[in-house]
N, CA, C, O and CB atoms as a CASP TS submission, in Angstrom:
PFRMAT TS
TARGET T0000
AUTHOR 0000-0000-0000
METHOD Language model
MODEL 1
PARENT N/A
ATOM      1  N   MET     1      92.253 -25.594  42.451  1.00  0.00           N
ATOM      2  CA  MET     1      92.724 -24.806  41.334  1.00  0.00           C
ATOM      3  C   MET     1      91.600 -24.005  40.709  1.00  0.00           C
ATOM      4  O   MET     1      91.872 -23.112  39.906  1.00  0.00           O
ATOM      5  CB  MET     1      93.364 -25.693  40.301  1.00  0.00           C
ATOM      6  N   SER     2      90.365 -24.283  41.037  1.00  0.00           N
ATOM      7  CA  SER     2      89.256 -23.556  40.429  1.00  0.00           C
ATOM      8  C   SER     2      89.364 -22.059  40.663  1.00  0.00           C
ATOM      9  O   SER     2      89.011 -21.268  39.788  1.00  0.00           O
ATOM     10  CB  SER     2      87.937 -24.066  40.972  1.00  0.00           C
ATOM     11  N   LYS     3      89.854 -21.656  41.845  1.00  0.00           N
ATOM     12  CA  LYS     3      90.002 -20.230  42.120  1.00  0.00           C
ATOM     13  C   LYS     3      91.010 -19.610  41.158  1.00  0.00           C
ATOM     14  O   LYS     3      90.786 -18.514  40.645  1.00  0.00           O
ATOM     15  CB  LYS     3      90.439 -19.998  43.580  1.00  0.00           C
ATOM     16  N   ALA     4      92.102 -20.296  40.915  1.00  0.00           N
ATOM     17  CA  ALA     4      93.117 -19.790  39.986  1.00  0.00           C
ATOM     18  C   ALA     4      92.551 -19.709  38.576  1.00  0.00           C
ATOM     19  O   ALA     4      92.784 -18.728  37.870  1.00  0.00           O
ATOM     20  CB  ALA     4      94.371 -20.687  40.006  1.00  0.00           C
ATOM     21  N   ILE     5      91.818 -20.719  38.166  1.00  0.00           N
ATOM     22  CA  ILE     5      91.230 -20.714  36.826  1.00  0.00           C
ATOM     23  C   ILE     5      90.226 -19.574  36.699  1.00  0.00           C
ATOM     24  O   ILE     5      90.159 -18.922  35.657  1.00  0.00           O
ATOM     25  CB  ILE     5      90.549 -22.068  36.521  1.00  0.00           C
ATOM     26  N   LYS     6      89.446 -19.329  37.750  1.00  0.00           N
ATOM     27  CA  LYS     6      88.497 -18.208  37.717  1.00  0.00           C
ATOM     28  C   LYS     6      89.235 -16.887  37.548  1.00  0.00           C
ATOM     29  O   LYS     6      88.799 -16.026  36.783  1.00  0.00           O
ATOM     30  CB  LYS     6      87.644 -18.178  39.001  1.00  0.00           C
ATOM     31  N   GLN     7      90.336 -16.721  38.249  1.00  0.00           N
ATOM     32  CA  GLN     7      91.113 -15.489  38.132  1.00  0.00           C
ATOM     33  C   GLN     7      91.707 -15.337  36.734  1.00  0.00           C
ATOM     34  O   GLN     7      91.689 -14.251  36.155  1.00  0.00           O
ATOM     35  CB  GLN     7      92.227 -15.463  39.179  1.00  0.00           C
ATOM     36  N   ILE     8      92.227 -16.424  36.208  1.00  0.00           N
ATOM     37  CA  ILE     8      92.777 -16.391  34.850  1.00  0.00           C
ATOM     38  C   ILE     8      91.659 -16.073  33.859  1.00  0.00           C
ATOM     39  O   ILE     8      91.815 -15.228  32.977  1.00  0.00           O
ATOM     40  CB  ILE     8      93.461 -17.746  34.492  1.00  0.00           C
ATOM     41  N   GLY     9      90.540 -16.759  34.018  1.00  0.00           N
ATOM     42  CA  GLY     9      89.393 -16.508  33.139  1.00  0.00           C
ATOM     43  C   GLY     9      88.914 -15.071  33.225  1.00  0.00           C
ATOM     44  O   GLY     9      88.605 -14.455  32.205  1.00  0.00           O
ATOM     45  N   ASN    10      88.849 -14.530  34.440  1.00  0.00           N
ATOM     46  CA  ASN    10      88.443 -13.135  34.603  1.00  0.00           C
ATOM     47  C   ASN    10      89.401 -12.181  33.893  1.00  0.00           C
ATOM     48  O   ASN    10      88.984 -11.174  33.321  1.00  0.00           O
ATOM     49  CB  ASN    10      88.362 -12.781  36.085  1.00  0.00           C
ATOM     50  N   SER    11      90.678 -12.511  33.937  1.00  0.00           N
ATOM     51  CA  SER    11      91.668 -11.682  33.237  1.00  0.00           C
ATOM     52  C   SER    11      91.436 -11.713  31.737  1.00  0.00           C
ATOM     53  O   SER    11      91.472 -10.675  31.077  1.00  0.00           O
ATOM     54  CB  SER    11      93.093 -12.155  33.555  1.00  0.00           C
ATOM     55  N   TYR    12      91.199 -12.896  31.202  1.00  0.00           N
ATOM     56  CA  TYR    12      90.946 -13.008  29.761  1.00  0.00           C
ATOM     57  C   TYR    12      89.649 -12.312  29.371  1.00  0.00           C
ATOM     58  O   TYR    12      89.568 -11.703  28.304  1.00  0.00           O
ATOM     59  CB  TYR    12      90.893 -14.480  29.340  1.00  0.00           C
ATOM     60  N   VAL    13      88.636 -12.397  30.225  1.00  0.00           N
ATOM     61  CA  VAL    13      87.384 -11.687  29.951  1.00  0.00           C
ATOM     62  C   VAL    13      87.655 -10.190  29.943  1.00  0.00           C
ATOM     63  O   VAL    13      87.197  -9.478  29.049  1.00  0.00           O
ATOM     64  CB  VAL    13      86.289 -12.045  31.004  1.00  0.00           C
ATOM     65  N   GLY    14      88.394  -9.710  30.931  1.00  0.00           N
ATOM     66  CA  GLY    14      88.722  -8.290  31.001  1.00  0.00           C
ATOM     67  C   GLY    14      89.483  -7.801  29.780  1.00  0.00           C
ATOM     68  O   GLY    14      89.306  -6.666  29.336  1.00  0.00           O
ATOM     69  N   LEU    15      90.330  -8.667  29.243  1.00  0.00           N
ATOM     70  CA  LEU    15      91.095  -8.325  28.049  1.00  0.00           C
ATOM     71  C   LEU    15      90.304  -8.558  26.767  1.00  0.00           C
ATOM     72  O   LEU    15      90.721  -8.143  25.685  1.00  0.00           O
ATOM     73  CB  LEU    15      92.375  -9.128  28.010  1.00  0.00           C
ATOM     74  N   GLY    16      89.156  -9.227  26.897  1.00  0.00           N
ATOM     75  CA  GLY    16      88.353  -9.548  25.712  1.00  0.00           C
ATOM     76  C   GLY    16      88.989 -10.632  24.856  1.00  0.00           C
ATOM     77  O   GLY    16      88.784 -10.662  23.643  1.00  0.00           O
ATOM     78  N   ASN    17      89.753 -11.519  25.470  1.00  0.00           N
ATOM     79  CA  ASN    17      90.496 -12.530  24.726  1.00  0.00           C
ATOM     80  C   ASN    17      89.745 -13.864  24.728  1.00  0.00           C
ATOM     81  O   ASN    17      90.020 -14.748  25.540  1.00  0.00           O
ATOM     82  CB  ASN    17      91.904 -12.707  25.322  1.00  0.00           C
ATOM     83  N   ARG    18      88.809 -13.986  23.818  1.00  0.00           N
ATOM     84  CA  ARG    18      88.012 -15.208  23.722  1.00  0.00           C
ATOM     85  C   ARG    18      88.863 -16.411  23.311  1.00  0.00           C
ATOM     86  O   ARG    18      88.626 -17.525  23.779  1.00  0.00           O
ATOM     87  CB  ARG    18      86.873 -15.014  22.725  1.00  0.00           C
ATOM     88  N   GLN    19      89.847 -16.194  22.444  1.00  0.00           N
ATOM     89  CA  GLN    19      90.673 -17.301  21.969  1.00  0.00           C
ATOM     90  C   GLN    19      91.408 -17.977  23.127  1.00  0.00           C
ATOM     91  O   GLN    19      91.481 -19.205  23.176  1.00  0.00           O
ATOM     92  CB  GLN    19      91.679 -16.803  20.926  1.00  0.00           C
ATOM     93  N   LYS    20      91.948 -17.197  24.051  1.00  0.00           N
ATOM     94  CA  LYS    20      92.644 -17.785  25.201  1.00  0.00           C
ATOM     95  C   LYS    20      91.677 -18.566  26.082  1.00  0.00           C
ATOM     96  O   LYS    20      92.029 -19.618  26.614  1.00  0.00           O
ATOM     97  CB  LYS    20      93.342 -16.691  26.027  1.00  0.00           C
ATOM     98  N   LEU    21      90.457 -18.051  26.238  1.00  0.00           N
ATOM     99  CA  LEU    21      89.449 -18.794  27.004  1.00  0.00           C
ATOM    100  C   LEU    21      89.118 -20.113  26.321  1.00  0.00           C
ATOM    101  O   LEU    21      89.002 -21.148  26.977  1.00  0.00           O
ATOM    102  CB  LEU    21      88.172 -17.954  27.178  1.00  0.00           C
ATOM    103  N   GLU    22      88.966 -20.072  24.997  1.00  0.00           N
ATOM    104  CA  GLU    22      88.672 -21.294  24.245  1.00  0.00           C
ATOM    105  C   GLU    22      89.831 -22.290  24.362  1.00  0.00           C
ATOM    106  O   GLU    22      89.607 -23.492  24.503  1.00  0.00           O
ATOM    107  CB  GLU    22      88.398 -20.962  22.758  1.00  0.00           C
ATOM    108  N   ASP    23      91.066 -21.788  24.304  1.00  0.00           N
ATOM    109  CA  ASP    23      92.239 -22.659  24.450  1.00  0.00           C
ATOM    110  C   ASP    23      92.268 -23.315  25.830  1.00  0.00           C
ATOM    111  O   ASP    23      92.534 -24.510  25.958  1.00  0.00           O
ATOM    112  CB  ASP    23      93.533 -21.859  24.220  1.00  0.00           C
ATOM    113  N   LEU    24      91.992 -22.519  26.851  1.00  0.00           N
ATOM    114  CA  LEU    24      91.963 -23.028  28.219  1.00  0.00           C
ATOM    115  C   LEU    24      90.876 -24.087  28.380  1.00  0.00           C
ATOM    116  O   LEU    24      91.084 -25.112  29.030  1.00  0.00           O
ATOM    117  CB  LEU    24      91.738 -21.881  29.213  1.00  0.00           C
ATOM    118  N   LEU    25      89.733 -23.829  27.790  1.00  0.00           N
ATOM    119  CA  LEU    25      88.616 -24.774  27.841  1.00  0.00           C
ATOM    120  C   LEU    25      88.985 -26.088  27.146  1.00  0.00           C
ATOM    121  O   LEU    25      88.720 -27.168  27.674  1.00  0.00           O
ATOM    122  CB  LEU    25      87.361 -24.159  27.187  1.00  0.00           C
ATOM    123  N   MET    26      89.584 -25.994  25.984  1.00  0.00           N
ATOM    124  CA  MET    26      89.986 -27.207  25.252  1.00  0.00           C
ATOM    125  C   MET    26      90.993 -28.017  26.061  1.00  0.00           C
ATOM    126  O   MET    26      90.901 -29.243  26.133  1.00  0.00           O
ATOM    127  CB  MET    26      90.587 -26.839  23.877  1.00  0.00           C
ATOM    128  N   HIS    27      91.939 -27.335  26.661  1.00  0.00           N
ATOM    129  CA  HIS    27      92.947 -28.029  27.474  1.00  0.00           C
ATOM    130  C   HIS    27      92.302 -28.790  28.621  1.00  0.00           C
ATOM    131  O   HIS    27      92.656 -29.940  28.881  1.00  0.00           O
ATOM    132  CB  HIS    27      93.972 -27.033  28.023  1.00  0.00           C
ATOM    133  N   ARG    28      91.355 -28.155  29.312  1.00  0.00           N
ATOM    134  CA  ARG    28      90.688 -28.810  30.429  1.00  0.00           C
ATOM    135  C   ARG    28      89.848 -30.001  29.960  1.00  0.00           C
ATOM    136  O   ARG    28      89.792 -31.025  30.641  1.00  0.00           O
ATOM    137  CB  ARG    28      89.809 -27.808  31.175  1.00  0.00           C
ATOM    138  N   HIS    29      89.198 -29.873  28.802  1.00  0.00           N
ATOM    139  CA  HIS    29      88.442 -31.008  28.256  1.00  0.00           C
ATOM    140  C   HIS    29      89.373 -32.178  27.950  1.00  0.00           C
ATOM    141  O   HIS    29      89.033 -33.333  28.209  1.00  0.00           O
ATOM    142  CB  HIS    29      87.680 -30.589  26.979  1.00  0.00           C
ATOM    143  N   GLU    30      90.545 -31.876  27.398  1.00  0.00           N
ATOM    144  CA  GLU    30      91.522 -32.928  27.097  1.00  0.00           C
ATOM    145  C   GLU    30      92.011 -33.603  28.378  1.00  0.00           C
ATOM    146  O   GLU    30      92.141 -34.826  28.430  1.00  0.00           O
ATOM    147  CB  GLU    30      92.715 -32.347  26.318  1.00  0.00           C
ATOM    148  N   LEU    31      92.280 -32.802  29.409  1.00  0.00           N
ATOM    149  CA  LEU    31      92.711 -33.384  30.686  1.00  0.00           C
ATOM    150  C   LEU    31      91.648 -34.321  31.258  1.00  0.00           C
ATOM    151  O   LEU    31      91.955 -35.429  31.696  1.00  0.00           O
ATOM    152  CB  LEU    31      93.027 -32.273  31.698  1.00  0.00           C
ATOM    153  N   ALA    32      90.407 -33.866  31.246  1.00  0.00           N
ATOM    154  CA  ALA    32      89.316 -34.689  31.783  1.00  0.00           C
ATOM    155  C   ALA    32      89.194 -35.992  30.990  1.00  0.00           C
ATOM    156  O   ALA    32      89.038 -37.066  31.572  1.00  0.00           O
ATOM    157  CB  ALA    32      87.974 -33.909  31.746  1.00  0.00           C
ATOM    158  N   ALA    33      89.265 -35.895  29.678  1.00  0.00           N
ATOM    159  CA  ALA    33      89.151 -37.090  28.839  1.00  0.00           C
ATOM    160  C   ALA    33      90.292 -38.065  29.120  1.00  0.00           C
ATOM    161  O   ALA    33      90.073 -39.272  29.215  1.00  0.00           O
ATOM    162  CB  ALA    33      89.141 -36.703  27.351  1.00  0.00           C
ATOM    163  N   ASP    34      91.503 -37.541  29.252  1.00  0.00           N
ATOM    164  CA  ASP    34      92.658 -38.398  29.542  1.00  0.00           C
ATOM    165  C   ASP    34      92.493 -39.113  30.883  1.00  0.00           C
ATOM    166  O   ASP    34      92.767 -40.309  30.989  1.00  0.00           O
ATOM    167  CB  ASP    34      93.952 -37.567  29.546  1.00  0.00           C
ATOM    168  N   LEU    35      92.049 -38.389  31.893  1.00  0.00           N
ATOM    169  CA  LEU    35      91.876 -39.006  33.214  1.00  0.00           C
ATOM    170  C   LEU    35      90.764 -40.044  33.214  1.00  0.00           C
ATOM    171  O   LEU    35      90.854 -41.051  33.916  1.00  0.00           O
ATOM    172  CB  LEU    35      91.581 -37.941  34.259  1.00  0.00           C
ATOM    173  N   LYS    36      89.721 -39.804  32.435  1.00  0.00           N
ATOM    174  CA  LYS    36      88.610 -40.755  32.376  1.00  0.00           C
ATOM    175  C   LYS    36      89.023 -42.070  31.720  1.00  0.00           C
ATOM    176  O   LYS    36      88.399 -43.105  31.953  1.00  0.00           O
ATOM    177  CB  LYS    36      87.438 -40.146  31.617  1.00  0.00           C
ATOM    178  N   MET    37      90.068 -42.030  30.906  1.00  0.00           N
ATOM    179  CA  MET    37      90.534 -43.245  30.229  1.00  0.00           C
ATOM    180  C   MET    37      91.540 -44.024  31.070  1.00  0.00           C
ATOM    181  O   MET    37      91.834 -45.180  30.764  1.00  0.00           O
ATOM    182  CB  MET    37      91.156 -42.888  28.890  1.00  0.00           C
ATOM    183  N   GLU    38      92.072 -43.408  32.123  1.00  0.00           N
ATOM    184  CA  GLU    38      93.065 -44.068  32.975  1.00  0.00           C
ATOM    185  C   GLU    38      92.397 -45.072  33.908  1.00  0.00           C
ATOM    186  O   GLU    38      91.211 -44.965  34.220  1.00  0.00           O
ATOM    187  CB  GLU    38      93.850 -43.029  33.792  1.00  0.00           C
ATOM    188  N   SER    39      93.170 -46.028  34.336  1.00  0.00           N
ATOM    189  CA  SER    39      92.683 -47.002  35.310  1.00  0.00           C
ATOM    190  C   SER    39      93.776 -47.229  36.354  1.00  0.00           C
ATOM    191  O   SER    39      94.920 -46.811  36.178  1.00  0.00           O
ATOM    192  CB  SER    39      92.278 -48.349  34.614  1.00  0.00           C
ATOM    193  N   GLY    40      93.404 -47.889  37.424  1.00  0.00           N
ATOM    194  CA  GLY    40      94.373 -48.192  38.458  1.00  0.00           C
ATOM    195  C   GLY    40      94.402 -47.185  39.591  1.00  0.00           C
ATOM    196  O   GLY    40      95.124 -47.375  40.569  1.00  0.00           O
ATOM    197  N   PHE    41      93.637 -46.132  39.476  1.00  0.00           N
ATOM    198  CA  PHE    41      93.575 -45.107  40.507  1.00  0.00           C
ATOM    199  C   PHE    41      92.198 -44.455  40.436  1.00  0.00           C
ATOM    200  O   PHE    41      91.591 -44.396  39.366  1.00  0.00           O
ATOM    201  CB  PHE    41      94.718 -44.047  40.333  1.00  0.00           C
ATOM    202  N   ASP    42      91.713 -43.972  41.557  1.00  0.00           N
ATOM    203  CA  ASP    42      90.410 -43.307  41.589  1.00  0.00           C
ATOM    204  C   ASP    42      90.600 -41.835  41.221  1.00  0.00           C
ATOM    205  O   ASP    42      91.077 -41.040  42.032  1.00  0.00           O
ATOM    206  CB  ASP    42      89.739 -43.449  42.998  1.00  0.00           C
ATOM    207  N   PHE    43      90.227 -41.484  40.003  1.00  0.00           N
ATOM    208  CA  PHE    43      90.407 -40.137  39.491  1.00  0.00           C
ATOM    209  C   PHE    43      89.153 -39.273  39.634  1.00  0.00           C
ATOM    210  O   PHE    43      89.073 -38.203  39.032  1.00  0.00           O
ATOM    211  CB  PHE    43      90.818 -40.198  38.049  1.00  0.00           C
ATOM    212  N   ARG    44      88.175 -39.723  40.420  1.00  0.00           N
ATOM    213  CA  ARG    44      86.932 -38.952  40.525  1.00  0.00           C
ATOM    214  C   ARG    44      87.158 -37.545  41.068  1.00  0.00           C
ATOM    215  O   ARG    44      86.556 -36.593  40.572  1.00  0.00           O
ATOM    216  CB  ARG    44      85.944 -39.682  41.412  1.00  0.00           C
ATOM    217  N   LEU    45      88.005 -37.399  42.064  1.00  0.00           N
ATOM    218  CA  LEU    45      88.241 -36.076  42.646  1.00  0.00           C
ATOM    219  C   LEU    45      88.879 -35.115  41.638  1.00  0.00           C
ATOM    220  O   LEU    45      88.346 -34.025  41.427  1.00  0.00           O
ATOM    221  CB  LEU    45      89.134 -36.199  43.880  1.00  0.00           C
ATOM    222  N   PRO    46      90.003 -35.481  41.008  1.00  0.00           N
ATOM    223  CA  PRO    46      90.573 -34.536  40.043  1.00  0.00           C
ATOM    224  C   PRO    46      89.659 -34.281  38.846  1.00  0.00           C
ATOM    225  O   PRO    46      89.631 -33.170  38.317  1.00  0.00           O
ATOM    226  CB  PRO    46      91.906 -35.047  39.554  1.00  0.00           C
ATOM    227  N   ILE    47      88.916 -35.292  38.416  1.00  0.00           N
ATOM    228  CA  ILE    47      87.974 -35.091  37.311  1.00  0.00           C
ATOM    229  C   ILE    47      86.897 -34.097  37.734  1.00  0.00           C
ATOM    230  O   ILE    47      86.519 -33.224  36.954  1.00  0.00           O
ATOM    231  CB  ILE    47      87.333 -36.439  36.874  1.00  0.00           C
ATOM    232  N   GLY    48      86.407 -34.224  38.948  1.00  0.00           N
ATOM    233  CA  GLY    48      85.416 -33.280  39.461  1.00  0.00           C
ATOM    234  C   GLY    48      85.958 -31.862  39.511  1.00  0.00           C
ATOM    235  O   GLY    48      85.253 -30.911  39.172  1.00  0.00           O
ATOM    236  N   GLN    49      87.209 -31.716  39.931  1.00  0.00           N
ATOM    237  CA  GLN    49      87.823 -30.390  39.976  1.00  0.00           C
ATOM    238  C   GLN    49      87.972 -29.808  38.574  1.00  0.00           C
ATOM    239  O   GLN    49      87.727 -28.621  38.364  1.00  0.00           O
ATOM    240  CB  GLN    49      89.190 -30.458  40.665  1.00  0.00           C
ATOM    241  N   ILE    50      88.365 -30.628  37.634  1.00  0.00           N
ATOM    242  CA  ILE    50      88.509 -30.167  36.258  1.00  0.00           C
ATOM    243  C   ILE    50      87.151 -29.770  35.687  1.00  0.00           C
ATOM    244  O   ILE    50      87.047 -28.784  34.958  1.00  0.00           O
ATOM    245  CB  ILE    50      89.159 -31.256  35.386  1.00  0.00           C
ATOM    246  N   GLU    51      86.113 -30.532  36.015  1.00  0.00           N
ATOM    247  CA  GLU    51      84.775 -30.182  35.537  1.00  0.00           C
ATOM    248  C   GLU    51      84.301 -28.859  36.136  1.00  0.00           C
ATOM    249  O   GLU    51      83.592 -28.105  35.470  1.00  0.00           O
ATOM    250  CB  GLU    51      83.779 -31.298  35.876  1.00  0.00           C
ATOM    251  N   GLU    52      84.679 -28.565  37.377  1.00  0.00           N
ATOM    252  CA  GLU    52      84.369 -27.256  37.961  1.00  0.00           C
ATOM    253  C   GLU    52      85.110 -26.150  37.218  1.00  0.00           C
ATOM    254  O   GLU    52      84.564 -25.069  36.995  1.00  0.00           O
ATOM    255  CB  GLU    52      84.735 -27.228  39.458  1.00  0.00           C
ATOM    256  N   GLU    53      86.339 -26.423  36.842  1.00  0.00           N
ATOM    257  CA  GLU    53      87.114 -25.442  36.085  1.00  0.00           C
ATOM    258  C   GLU    53      86.488 -25.211  34.714  1.00  0.00           C
ATOM    259  O   GLU    53      86.425 -24.078  34.238  1.00  0.00           O
ATOM    260  CB  GLU    53      88.576 -25.904  35.934  1.00  0.00           C
ATOM    261  N   ILE    54      86.027 -26.281  34.083  1.00  0.00           N
ATOM    262  CA  ILE    54      85.363 -26.157  32.785  1.00  0.00           C
ATOM    263  C   ILE    54      84.132 -25.259  32.916  1.00  0.00           C
ATOM    264  O   ILE    54      83.900 -24.390  32.075  1.00  0.00           O
ATOM    265  CB  ILE    54      84.962 -27.555  32.236  1.00  0.00           C
ATOM    266  N   ALA    55      83.352 -25.469  33.961  1.00  0.00           N
ATOM    267  CA  ALA    55      82.162 -24.637  34.179  1.00  0.00           C
ATOM    268  C   ALA    55      82.549 -23.170  34.371  1.00  0.00           C
ATOM    269  O   ALA    55      81.878 -22.280  33.850  1.00  0.00           O
ATOM    270  CB  ALA    55      81.369 -25.140  35.406  1.00  0.00           C
ATOM    271  N   ALA    56      83.628 -22.915  35.115  1.00  0.00           N
ATOM    272  CA  ALA    56      84.078 -21.536  35.340  1.00  0.00           C
ATOM    273  C   ALA    56      84.534 -20.888  34.038  1.00  0.00           C
ATOM    274  O   ALA    56      84.252 -19.714  33.794  1.00  0.00           O
ATOM    275  CB  ALA    56      85.219 -21.504  36.369  1.00  0.00           C
ATOM    276  N   ILE    57      85.232 -21.642  33.207  1.00  0.00           N
ATOM    277  CA  ILE    57      85.704 -21.111  31.927  1.00  0.00           C
ATOM    278  C   ILE    57      84.515 -20.832  31.014  1.00  0.00           C
ATOM    279  O   ILE    57      84.470 -19.797  30.348  1.00  0.00           O
ATOM    280  CB  ILE    57      86.689 -22.098  31.250  1.00  0.00           C
ATOM    281  N   GLU    58      83.556 -21.750  30.981  1.00  0.00           N
ATOM    282  CA  GLU    58      82.361 -21.545  30.156  1.00  0.00           C
ATOM    283  C   GLU    58      81.585 -20.314  30.621  1.00  0.00           C
ATOM    284  O   GLU    58      81.026 -19.581  29.806  1.00  0.00           O
ATOM    285  CB  GLU    58      81.454 -22.791  30.202  1.00  0.00           C
ATOM    286  N   GLU    59      81.557 -20.094  31.927  1.00  0.00           N
ATOM    287  CA  GLU    59      80.903 -18.895  32.464  1.00  0.00           C
ATOM    288  C   GLU    59      81.624 -17.637  31.974  1.00  0.00           C
ATOM    289  O   GLU    59      80.983 -16.648  31.618  1.00  0.00           O
ATOM    290  CB  GLU    59      80.877 -18.933  34.017  1.00  0.00           C
ATOM    291  N   GLY    60      82.939 -17.679  31.958  1.00  0.00           N
ATOM    292  CA  GLY    60      83.724 -16.549  31.459  1.00  0.00           C
ATOM    293  C   GLY    60      83.443 -16.270  29.996  1.00  0.00           C
ATOM    294  O   GLY    60      83.312 -15.114  29.596  1.00  0.00           O
ATOM    295  N   ILE    61      83.349 -17.321  29.195  1.00  0.00           N
ATOM    296  CA  ILE    61      83.042 -17.155  27.773  1.00  0.00           C
ATOM    297  C   ILE    61      81.659 -16.541  27.611  1.00  0.00           C
ATOM    298  O   ILE    61      81.469 -15.647  26.786  1.00  0.00           O
ATOM    299  CB  ILE    61      83.121 -18.510  27.029  1.00  0.00           C
ATOM    300  N   ALA    62      80.698 -17.012  28.387  1.00  0.00           N
ATOM    301  CA  ALA    62      79.338 -16.468  28.313  1.00  0.00           C
ATOM    302  C   ALA    62      79.325 -14.984  28.688  1.00  0.00           C
ATOM    303  O   ALA    62      78.648 -14.188  28.037  1.00  0.00           O
ATOM    304  CB  ALA    62      78.388 -17.259  29.240  1.00  0.00           C
ATOM    305  N   ARG    63      80.070 -14.609  29.735  1.00  0.00           N
ATOM    306  CA  ARG    63      80.133 -13.199  30.122  1.00  0.00           C
ATOM    307  C   ARG    63      80.750 -12.361  29.033  1.00  0.00           C
ATOM    308  O   ARG    63      80.293 -11.250  28.765  1.00  0.00           O
ATOM    309  CB  ARG    63      80.919 -13.030  31.406  1.00  0.00           C
ATOM    310  N   LEU    64      81.793 -12.883  28.396  1.00  0.00           N
ATOM    311  CA  LEU    64      82.450 -12.160  27.307  1.00  0.00           C
ATOM    312  C   LEU    64      81.482 -11.966  26.156  1.00  0.00           C
ATOM    313  O   LEU    64      81.420 -10.883  25.572  1.00  0.00           O
ATOM    314  CB  LEU    64      83.708 -12.910  26.828  1.00  0.00           C
ATOM    315  N   LEU    65      80.729 -12.996  25.825  1.00  0.00           N
ATOM    316  CA  LEU    65      79.770 -12.883  24.720  1.00  0.00           C
ATOM    317  C   LEU    65      78.648 -11.897  25.050  1.00  0.00           C
ATOM    318  O   LEU    65      78.205 -11.151  24.177  1.00  0.00           O
ATOM    319  CB  LEU    65      79.175 -14.261  24.390  1.00  0.00           C
ATOM    320  N   ARG    66      78.191 -11.887  26.291  1.00  0.00           N
ATOM    321  CA  ARG    66      77.152 -10.929  26.695  1.00  0.00           C
ATOM    322  C   ARG    66      77.674  -9.502  26.620  1.00  0.00           C
ATOM    323  O   ARG    66      76.941  -8.579  26.264  1.00  0.00           O
ATOM    324  CB  ARG    66      76.658 -11.235  28.120  1.00  0.00           C
ATOM    325  N   ARG    67      78.930  -9.331  26.954  1.00  0.00           N
ATOM    326  CA  ARG    67      79.541  -8.006  26.898  1.00  0.00           C
ATOM    327  C   ARG    67      79.582  -7.463  25.485  1.00  0.00           C
ATOM    328  O   ARG    67      79.465  -6.256  25.273  1.00  0.00           O
ATOM    329  CB  ARG    67      80.938  -8.049  27.468  1.00  0.00           C
ATOM    330  N   ARG    68      79.749  -8.352  24.520  1.00  0.00           N
ATOM    331  CA  ARG    68      79.850  -7.934  23.111  1.00  0.00           C
ATOM    332  C   ARG    68      78.496  -7.607  22.505  1.00  0.00           C
ATOM    333  O   ARG    68      78.411  -6.893  21.507  1.00  0.00           O
ATOM    334  CB  ARG    68      80.518  -9.021  22.290  1.00  0.00           C
ATOM    335  N   ASP    69      77.431  -8.134  23.115  1.00  0.00           N
ATOM    336  CA  ASP    69      76.079  -7.894  22.559  1.00  0.00           C
ATOM    337  C   ASP    69      75.594  -6.503  22.840  1.00  0.00           C
ATOM    338  O   ASP    69      74.485  -6.144  22.444  1.00  0.00           O
ATOM    339  CB  ASP    69      75.083  -8.888  23.120  1.00  0.00           C
TER
END
């Protein structure tokens, strides 16, 4: 899903919509936190994927901020 998140993030950067990027970032942080609290299944793979998505979203926010400077 990281590719999809990158595309979504790129769209929000292109639109200059920092709020949507922040919302997306918060959602991914919540998902990661929820999975880290679960037990009974090995969630390392999905947590790793979510962390990659978080990095991609943070990169988008950084690009948006650089564009505004």
